[in-house]
SEFI-358005 format. One record per residue (C-alpha): residue in one letter; x, z, y. Coordinates in pm, whole numbers, plus 50000, padded with zeros to 5 digits. Each point is the difference from the previous one (the first is absolute). Layout:
! SEFI-358005
@res:A; x:X; z:Z; y:Y
...
! end
This chain:
! SEFI-358005
@res:M; x:83179; z:57788; y:09429
@res:T; x:50375; z:50001; y:50032
@res:A; x:50198; z:50225; y:50229
@res:H; x:50135; z:49718; y:50214
@res:R; x:49651; z:49908; y:50113
@res:H; x:49950; z:50341; y:50153
@res:S; x:50342; z:50017; y:50162
@res:L; x:49988; z:49998; y:50377
@res:L; x:50366; z:49902; y:50027
@res:P; x:49944; z:49625; y:50063
@res:V; x:49733; z:50075; y:50262
@res:L; x:50217; z:50259; y:50173
@res:A; x:50295; z:49760; y:49992
@res:A; x:49786; z:49731; y:50164
@res:V; x:49881; z:50245; y:50267
@res:F; x:50358; z:50106; y:50069
@res:A; x:50117; z:49637; y:50024
@res:V; x:49726; z:49913; y:50249
@res:L; x:50055; z:50305; y:50220
@res:L; x:50376; z:49946; y:49995
@res:T; x:49945; z:49639; y:50108
@res:Y; x:49770; z:50117; y:50279
@res:L; x:50264; z:50246; y:50117
@res:W; x:50273; z:49734; y:49990
@res:I; x:49807; z:49732; y:50189
@res:G; x:49835; z:50244; y:50242
@res:T; x:50316; z:50179; y:50105
@res:C; x:50218; z:49687; y:50011
@res:S; x:49747; z:49813; y:50211
@res:G; x:49901; z:50292; y:50221
@res:T; x:50358; z:50083; y:50094
@res:A; x:50118; z:49639; y:50046
@res:P; x:50147; z:49927; y:50347
@res:L; x:49768; z:49703; y:50056
@res:Y; x:49692; z:50209; y:49929
@res:A; x:50124; z:50277; y:50231
@res:M; x:50050; z:49749; y:50283
@res:L; x:49644; z:49867; y:50004
@res:D; x:49733; z:50164; y:50214
@res:Y; x:49747; z:50047; y:49718
@res:H; x:50027; z:50379; y:49965
@res:Y; x:49663; z:50052; y:50160
@res:Y; x:49833; z:50265; y:49786
@res:P; x:50257; z:50269; y:50089
@res:L; x:49944; z:49907; y:50364
@res:L; x:49624; z:50026; y:49959
@res:A; x:50044; z:50346; y:49847
@res:D; x:50215; z:50100; y:50299
@res:G; x:49726; z:49878; y:50231
@res:F; x:49731; z:50198; y:49817
@res:L; x:50212; z:50316; y:50008
@res:A; x:50050; z:49945; y:50374
@res:G; x:49624; z:49976; y:50051
@res:Q; x:49975; z:49627; y:50064
@res:L; x:49861; z:49701; y:49810
@res:S; x:50255; z:49747; y:50127
@res:L; x:50352; z:49979; y:49867
@res:P; x:50254; z:50202; y:50201
@res:V; x:50183; z:49682; y:50098
@res:E; x:49956; z:49838; y:50340
@res:P; x:49973; z:49619; y:50016
@res:K; x:50281; z:49832; y:50187
@res:P; x:49915; z:49939; y:50368
@res:E; x:50083; z:49631; y:49954
@res:L; x:49726; z:49974; y:49738
@res:L; x:49735; z:50153; y:50224
@res:Q; x:50098; z:49768; y:50287
@res:L; x:49947; z:49680; y:49800
@res:P; x:49714; z:49770; y:50110
@res:D; x:49867; z:50019; y:49640
@res:P; x:50164; z:50279; y:49797
@res:Y; x:49818; z:49878; y:49687
@res:D; x:50164; z:49657; y:50010
@res:P; x:50260; z:50011; y:49721
@res:D; x:50231; z:49761; y:50184
@res:Q; x:50005; z:50232; y:50302
@res:N; x:50007; z:50339; y:49828
@res:Q; x:50253; z:49922; y:49727
@res:P; x:50304; z:50156; y:50178
@res:Y; x:49816; z:50317; y:50098
@res:R; x:49736; z:50084; y:49737
@res:M; x:50000; z:50247; y:49714
@res:H; x:49885; z:49770; y:49725
@res:D; x:49640; z:50034; y:49878
@res:L; x:49917; z:50304; y:50211
@res:S; x:49680; z:49980; y:50204
@res:L; x:50034; z:50002; y:50377
@res:Y; x:49705; z:50132; y:50200
@res:H; x:49996; z:50135; y:50355
@res:G; x:50376; z:50040; y:50004
@res:K; x:50021; z:50199; y:49675
@res:Y; x:50113; z:49917; y:49648
@res:Y; x:49759; z:50070; y:49713
@res:L; x:50020; z:49950; y:49625
@res:F; x:49738; z:49764; y:49861
@res:S; x:50025; z:50148; y:49648
@res:G; x:49774; z:50294; y:49924
@res:P; x:50117; z:50355; y:50075
@res:A; x:49937; z:50151; y:49655
@res:P; x:50360; z:49972; y:49869
@res:A; x:50128; z:50165; y:50318
@res:L; x:49744; z:50282; y:49987
@res:L; x:50038; z:50071; y:49627
@res:A; x:50374; z:49947; y:49952
@res:F; x:50212; z:49946; y:50311
@res:V; x:49847; z:50271; y:50222
@res:P; x:50010; z:50277; y:49734
@res:W; x:50358; z:49908; y:49908
@res:K; x:50114; z:50012; y:50362
@res:A; x:49811; z:50325; y:50062
@res:L; x:50151; z:50168; y:49693
@res:T; x:50357; z:49870; y:50014
@res:G; x:50049; z:49913; y:50365
@res:Q; x:50138; z:49663; y:49889
@res:P; x:49821; z:49662; y:49988
@res:L; x:49896; z:49875; y:49659
@res:P; x:50193; z:49676; y:49934
@res:Q; x:49765; z:49716; y:49917
@res:Y; x:50200; z:49901; y:49693
@res:L; x:49959; z:50351; y:49861
@res:A; x:49625; z:49994; y:50069
@res:V; x:49967; z:49666; y:49818
@res:L; x:50208; z:50137; y:49713
@res:L; x:49773; z:50305; y:49967
@res:F; x:49678; z:49797; y:50023
@res:C; x:50119; z:49743; y:49744
@res:S; x:50120; z:50270; y:49761
@res:V; x:49670; z:50190; y:50008
@res:H; x:49814; z:49669; y:49964
@res:F; x:50202; z:49907; y:49691
@res:L; x:49971; z:50344; y:49840
@res:A; x:49621; z:50003; y:50048
@res:L; x:49972; z:49660; y:49831
@res:T; x:50225; z:50117; y:49717
@res:V; x:49779; z:50304; y:49941
@res:L; x:49694; z:49774; y:49999
@res:L; x:50150; z:49760; y:49746
@res:R; x:50105; z:50291; y:49782
@res:L; x:49651; z:50156; y:50014
@res:I; x:49833; z:49669; y:49917
@res:T; x:50236; z:49931; y:49710
@res:A; x:49955; z:50349; y:49856
@res:R; x:49623; z:49952; y:50010
@res:V; x:49949; z:49648; y:49869
@res:A; x:50319; z:49925; y:49805
@res:P; x:50182; z:50324; y:49909
@res:T; x:50203; z:49828; y:49727
@res:T; x:50158; z:49754; y:50244
@res:P; x:50380; z:50024; y:49972
@res:S; x:50162; z:50171; y:50296
@res:W; x:50234; z:49706; y:50055
@res:F; x:49697; z:49778; y:50059
@res:V; x:49855; z:50248; y:50250
@res:A; x:50341; z:50006; y:50168
@res:L; x:49967; z:49625; y:50054
@res:G; x:49677; z:50067; y:50190
@res:V; x:50177; z:50265; y:50205
@res:L; x:50275; z:49752; y:50092
@res:A; x:49736; z:49741; y:50096
@res:L; x:49828; z:50252; y:50227
@res:G; x:50328; z:50110; y:50153
@res:F; x:50146; z:49657; y:50069
@res:G; x:49689; z:49786; y:50032
@res:T; x:49783; z:50164; y:50264
@res:G; x:50204; z:49890; y:50302
@res:N; x:50176; z:50333; y:50055
@res:L; x:50347; z:49848; y:49989
@res:H; x:49922; z:49779; y:50297
@res:L; x:49869; z:50297; y:50199
@res:L; x:50317; z:50192; y:49919
@res:R; x:50231; z:49711; y:50081
@res:W; x:49888; z:49979; y:50361
@res:P; x:49834; z:50334; y:50091
@res:S; x:49880; z:49915; y:50349
@res:V; x:49678; z:50103; y:50170
@res:Y; x:49789; z:49746; y:49808
@res:Q; x:50132; z:50111; y:49661
@res:V; x:49934; z:50366; y:50085
@res:A; x:49629; z:49927; y:50045
@res:S; x:49987; z:49789; y:49682
@res:A; x:50182; z:50260; y:49789
@res:F; x:49782; z:50279; y:50140
@res:N; x:49683; z:49813; y:49903
@res:A; x:50127; z:49900; y:49656
@res:C; x:50075; z:50367; y:49931
@res:L; x:49649; z:50105; y:50106
@res:V; x:49836; z:49727; y:49791
@res:A; x:50193; z:50114; y:49690
@res:L; x:49892; z:50361; y:50058
@res:A; x:49641; z:49883; y:50056
@res:L; x:50006; z:49812; y:49669
@res:L; x:50122; z:50316; y:49830
@res:G; x:49701; z:50185; y:50144
@res:L; x:49765; z:49723; y:49888
@res:Y; x:50143; z:50018; y:49648
@res:F; x:49931; z:50372; y:49975
@res:T; x:49648; z:49936; y:50130
@res:L; x:49901; z:49701; y:49788
@res:V; x:50201; z:50049; y:49682
@res:S; x:50122; z:50357; y:49955
@res:R; x:49703; z:50147; y:50191
@res:R; x:50194; z:50310; y:50099
@res:Y; x:49853; z:50149; y:50317
@res:P; x:49861; z:49651; y:50073
@res:L; x:49850; z:50063; y:50343
@res:L; x:50317; z:50171; y:50122
@res:F; x:50223; z:49714; y:49887
@res:L; x:49755; z:49744; y:50137
@res:F; x:50016; z:50172; y:50338
@res:L; x:50381; z:50002; y:49986
@res:A; x:49994; z:49628; y:49923
@res:A; x:49769; z:49945; y:50299
@res:L; x:50235; z:50206; y:50219
@res:C; x:50307; z:49799; y:49894
@res:L; x:49833; z:49667; y:50068
@res:A; x:49862; z:50124; y:50331
@res:L; x:50349; z:50108; y:50108
@res:S; x:50129; z:49653; y:49910
@res:V; x:49761; z:49864; y:50266
@res:G; x:50191; z:50212; y:50250
@res:S; x:50304; z:49788; y:49927
@res:R; x:49851; z:49653; y:49947
@res:L; x:49646; z:49942; y:50117
@res:H; x:49895; z:49736; y:49747
@res:F; x:50018; z:50264; y:49725
@res:A; x:49657; z:50111; y:50125
@res:L; x:49857; z:49743; y:49757
@res:V; x:50177; z:50173; y:49713
@res:A; x:49900; z:50347; y:50122
@res:L; x:49635; z:49904; y:49948
@res:V; x:50060; z:49962; y:49626
@res:V; x:49989; z:50374; y:49931
@res:P; x:49655; z:50058; y:50159
@res:L; x:49886; z:49694; y:49805
@res:V; x:50114; z:50167; y:49678
@res:A; x:49781; z:50299; y:50088
@res:L; x:49701; z:49777; y:50073
@res:L; x:50038; z:49840; y:49658
@res:G; x:49959; z:50336; y:49834
@res:C; x:50344; z:50151; y:49969
@res:P; x:50087; z:50270; y:49936
@res:E; x:49746; z:50058; y:49725
@res:S; x:49872; z:50348; y:49926
@res:R; x:49962; z:50147; y:49653
@res:N; x:49638; z:49888; y:50003
@res:G; x:50088; z:49638; y:50072
@res:P; x:50010; z:49793; y:50319
@res:P; x:49911; z:50190; y:50319
@res:S; x:49674; z:49947; y:50183
@res:V; x:49974; z:49756; y:50290
@res:L; x:49995; z:50287; y:50250
@res:R; x:50312; z:50152; y:49847
@res:R; x:50175; z:49664; y:50012
@res:L; x:49919; z:49964; y:50368
@res:R; x:50130; z:50350; y:50073
@res:H; x:50324; z:49926; y:49815
@res:A; x:50043; z:49668; y:50181
@res:A; x:49944; z:50167; y:50338
@res:L; x:50259; z:50264; y:49915
@res:L; x:50250; z:49736; y:49895
@res:L; x:49942; z:49801; y:50318
@res:L; x:50093; z:50303; y:50209
@res:P; x:50383; z:49953; y:49986
@res:L; x:49967; z:49634; y:50094
@res:G; x:49764; z:50084; y:50286
@res:V; x:50238; z:50262; y:50136
@res:V; x:50296; z:49761; y:49983
@res:L; x:49811; z:49716; y:50166
@res:M; x:49878; z:50231; y:50276
@res:G; x:50353; z:50126; y:50054
@res:L; x:50134; z:49645; y:50019
@res:A; x:49729; z:49903; y:50248
@res:L; x:50091; z:50291; y:50229
@res:Y; x:50371; z:49925; y:49954
@res:N; x:49952; z:49635; y:50100
@res:Q; x:49771; z:50091; y:50290
@res:A; x:50265; z:50230; y:50142
@res:R; x:50268; z:49733; y:49967
@res:F; x:49829; z:49669; y:50078
@res:D; x:49674; z:50102; y:50170
@res:T; x:49791; z:49873; y:49708
@res:P; x:49942; z:50143; y:49652
@res:F; x:50031; z:49656; y:49840
@res:E; x:50352; z:49903; y:50110
@res:T; x:50291; z:50105; y:49777
@res:G; x:50267; z:49845; y:50221
@res:V; x:50060; z:49691; y:49788
@res:R; x:49906; z:49765; y:50285
@res:Y; x:50250; z:50169; y:50232
@res:Q; x:50295; z:49964; y:49765
@res:L; x:50323; z:49858; y:50135
@res:G; x:50136; z:49761; y:49742
@res:G; x:50058; z:49636; y:49924
@res:F; x:49647; z:49898; y:50107
@res:N; x:49761; z:50090; y:50277
@res:L; x:49723; z:50172; y:49806
@res:L; x:49757; z:50077; y:50283
@res:H; x:49762; z:49722; y:49892
@res:A; x:50113; z:49945; y:49641
@res:H; x:49776; z:50004; y:49693
@res:F; x:50128; z:50231; y:49728
@res:W; x:49760; z:49913; y:49719
@res:Q; x:49872; z:49652; y:49919
@res:V; x:49835; z:49855; y:49691
@res:Q; x:50222; z:49693; y:50029
@res:N; x:50300; z:50215; y:49901
@res:A; x:49851; z:50086; y:49659
@res:F; x:50122; z:49703; y:49797
@res:A; x:50356; z:50011; y:50137
@res:N; x:50026; z:50377; y:49949
@res:F; x:49850; z:49984; y:49650
@res:T; x:50250; z:49731; y:49902
@res:Y; x:50298; z:50185; y:50141
@res:Y; x:49909; z:50342; y:49865
@res:L; x:49955; z:49865; y:49647
@res:F; x:50215; z:49691; y:49957
@res:Q; x:50272; z:49985; y:50266
@res:K; x:50326; z:49916; y:49826
@res:I; x:50311; z:50209; y:50052
@res:P; x:50259; z:49818; y:50215
@res:F; x:50293; z:50027; y:49759
@res:T; x:50357; z:49918; y:50103
@res:T; x:50336; z:49988; y:49820
@res:E; x:50151; z:50292; y:50194
@res:F; x:49939; z:50370; y:49938
@res:P; x:49735; z:50139; y:50015
@res:Y; x:49883; z:49648; y:49909
@res:H; x:49716; z:49959; y:50249
@res:E; x:49948; z:49954; y:50371
@res:I; x:49757; z:50175; y:50231
@res:R; x:49763; z:49771; y:50184
@res:T; x:49775; z:50083; y:50290
@res:R; x:49779; z:49743; y:50171
@res:F; x:49787; z:50038; y:50311
@res:F; x:49770; z:49736; y:50140
@res:L; x:49686; z:49966; y:50208
@res:R; x:49655; z:49903; y:49879
@res:G; x:49795; z:49928; y:50307
@res:T; x:49991; z:50324; y:50199
@res:S; x:50128; z:50206; y:49709
@res:F; x:50340; z:50048; y:49845
@res:Y; x:50070; z:49992; y:49627
@res:Q; x:50294; z:50160; y:49823
@res:Q; x:50153; z:49964; y:49654
@res:E; x:50272; z:50253; y:49945
@res:C; x:50243; z:50048; y:49711
@res:L; x:49732; z:49903; y:49754
@res:Y; x:49990; z:49944; y:49626
@res:G; x:49695; z:49981; y:49780
@res:L; x:49869; z:50261; y:49760
@res:I; x:50037; z:49762; y:49708
@res:T; x:50356; z:49899; y:50090
@res:G; x:50116; z:50350; y:50095
@res:M; x:49783; z:50235; y:49791
@res:P; x:49874; z:49818; y:49689
@res:V; x:49873; z:50325; y:49848
@res:C; x:49691; z:49944; y:50216
@res:L; x:49903; z:49712; y:49774
@res:S; x:49866; z:50255; y:49752
@res:L; x:49698; z:50028; y:50231
@res:L; x:49885; z:49670; y:49850
@res:A; x:49936; z:50188; y:49674
@res:L; x:49745; z:50230; y:50165
@res:P; x:49688; z:49807; y:49889
@res:A; x:50118; z:49995; y:49638
@res:L; x:50086; z:50370; y:49994
@res:W; x:49717; z:50134; y:50216
@res:T; x:49755; z:50082; y:49719
@res:R; x:50273; z:50176; y:49804
@res:I; x:50061; z:50253; y:50275
@res:E; x:49803; z:50324; y:50000
@res:R; x:49730; z:50028; y:50265
@res:P; x:50160; z:50271; y:50223
@res:L; x:50328; z:49808; y:50014
@res:R; x:49813; z:49675; y:50069
@res:R; x:49840; z:50162; y:50304
@res:F; x:50337; z:50123; y:50123
@res:L; x:50165; z:49662; y:49952
@res:G; x:49708; z:49829; y:50174
@res:V; x:50028; z:50229; y:50302
@res:T; x:50377; z:49954; y:50001
@res:L; x:49962; z:49622; y:50005
@res:L; x:49748; z:50032; y:50283
@res:V; x:50252; z:50198; y:50206
@res:G; x:50266; z:49735; y:49956
@res:G; x:49758; z:49710; y:50032
@res:L; x:49860; z:50113; y:50334
@res:N; x:50343; z:50022; y:50157
@res:F; x:50104; z:49668; y:49849
@res:A; x:49684; z:49833; y:50132
@res:F; x:50070; z:50129; y:50351
@res:L; x:50362; z:49883; y:49991
@res:L; x:49894; z:49649; y:49900
@res:G; x:49863; z:49944; y:50350
@res:F; x:50275; z:50184; y:50185
@res:T; x:50246; z:49813; y:50221
@res:S; x:50307; z:50113; y:49808
@res:A; x:50104; z:49961; y:49638
@res:T; x:50288; z:50237; y:49944
@res:V; x:50157; z:50193; y:49713
@res:R; x:49925; z:50342; y:50144
@res:Y; x:49628; z:49928; y:49969
@res:F; x:50040; z:49988; y:49622
@res:S; x:49989; z:50380; y:50005
@res:D; x:49647; z:49982; y:50144
@res:F; x:49851; z:49861; y:49680
@res:L; x:50267; z:50005; y:49727
@res:T; x:49972; z:50372; y:49923
@res:P; x:49652; z:49980; y:49841
@res:L; x:50049; z:49651; y:49855
@res:L; x:50327; z:50080; y:49826
@res:L; x:49862; z:50329; y:49867
@res:V; x:49717; z:49804; y:49835
@res:A; x:50249; z:49739; y:49877
@res:T; x:50223; z:50258; y:49829
@res:T; x:49695; z:50175; y:49855
@res:L; x:49890; z:49670; y:49846
@res:L; x:50344; z:49959; y:49844
@res:V; x:49959; z:50337; y:49827
@res:I; x:49648; z:49915; y:49881
@res:A; x:50110; z:49657; y:49877
@res:D; x:50289; z:50156; y:49811
@res:L; x:49751; z:50235; y:49835
@res:Q; x:49799; z:49701; y:49879
@res:F; x:50311; z:49832; y:49861
@res:A; x:50105; z:50328; y:49835
@res:K; x:49728; z:49944; y:49738
@res:D; x:50191; z:49696; y:49882
@res:R; x:50377; z:50019; y:49957
@res:S; x:50031; z:49625; y:49993
@res:W; x:50214; z:49767; y:50205
@res:M; x:49736; z:50010; y:50276
@res:R; x:50073; z:50363; y:50081
@res:V; x:50374; z:49934; y:50002
@res:A; x:49947; z:49698; y:50224
@res:F; x:49778; z:50197; y:50237
@res:R; x:50253; z:50280; y:50041
@res:T; x:50279; z:49750; y:50047
@res:V; x:49809; z:49832; y:50282
@res:V; x:49928; z:50338; y:50163
@res:V; x:50366; z:50103; y:49982
@res:A; x:50107; z:49667; y:50150
@res:A; x:49742; z:50020; y:50281
@res:V; x:50098; z:50355; y:50094
@res:L; x:50373; z:49932; y:49990
@res:Y; x:49948; z:49685; y:50207
@res:T; x:49802; z:50202; y:50258
@res:V; x:50270; z:50267; y:50017
@res:V; x:50287; z:49751; y:50041
@res:I; x:49818; z:49778; y:50250
@res:Q; x:49890; z:50293; y:50213
@res:L; x:50351; z:50142; y:50006
@res:L; x:50142; z:49666; y:50111
@res:L; x:49728; z:49943; y:50259
@res:N; x:50053; z:50345; y:50148
@res:F; x:50373; z:50049; y:49962
@res:P; x:50077; z:50249; y:50282
@res:S; x:50300; z:49821; y:50148
@res:H; x:49816; z:49668; y:50037
! end
């Protein structure tokens, strides 16, 4: 083994480049005059409301809005509304979950006396998310392919930093991106806990509980993550963590699963009480009372008929290139489907914008060559991403910020497969290995360049 293979310098350089890019895009976008003008700084307001002992935002609706014959009619409320806030009984509420406010914005305000800027929150969440994925990739590489050159691992780090949708969240750090970045961060930390449980087996039950806690907290931000939060109890039911004497008994599995369901149960109960206090029912999050471009009181937010269109756009939508810098245009389309609205927003496909994901196609060929503990971890990781992707297929919006819901686990598996494939080619120093590495370098550099152009902060 040569010294350059053990050098961490390329990996550290890649980490530094990603974090510096995050800082550049996050601060440029978050301090831009246009961003400061828009009324999307809702999480600091929600934190102010919580600290004042109220669940509504400390902003009174305009009297003209409350006097409208139908305040939910977008044509009537457009001059007076605060966009996408929920109006109920003369109060403004935030439809997004309260977890980011409770865990970040409230403590910051309580400790510093100043509101936490949303762009800074997104920057922190995205940075922790990226660092957790980098640690995971490094741990996996050290275990299954310790002779992999550091420059090749650095390519995986760049793919994780630029390809998981973080740049888009940083480019426009509004209320929606705060929730997405918060959840992406928690999913990355949960995957780290699952790795220690299923592969390293260090304090497995402790790390499994921490993974369950992270995924449960993500439900407090975006409710559909409840599907993903059930994955950890499922892992326990399937016999993990194993004891020194082998798989645990059925009774022990049930006890572990019950323990791991506890964080999710507490979060769901808290959300039910939170919604009951706001909207007089535990099942209403405020989405139907939003003031936006459509009247959502009777809209359908999830329909099977959306699946094909969303699948096509998420995977194959072409990038709308132009001849002027930054060489693309942003497109947003809204239209009605019966009683429901449908939205396509600033979209490009995974294949056209992040071709590194194509390595997932090699999974069947490489599956039997992966050690059993890592296979279990990769399988659970794919399940986490697949559940969110399946839900989003039926959702009424196809938008770039939703990439962060499922790309974190999928891209981690994709970069892991690149490392494993390189290990297989390492046995043969023929033109095939050179060709493989050339393709990987090209795919990663393409992803980096395209993502920088798509998310250039001044555009």
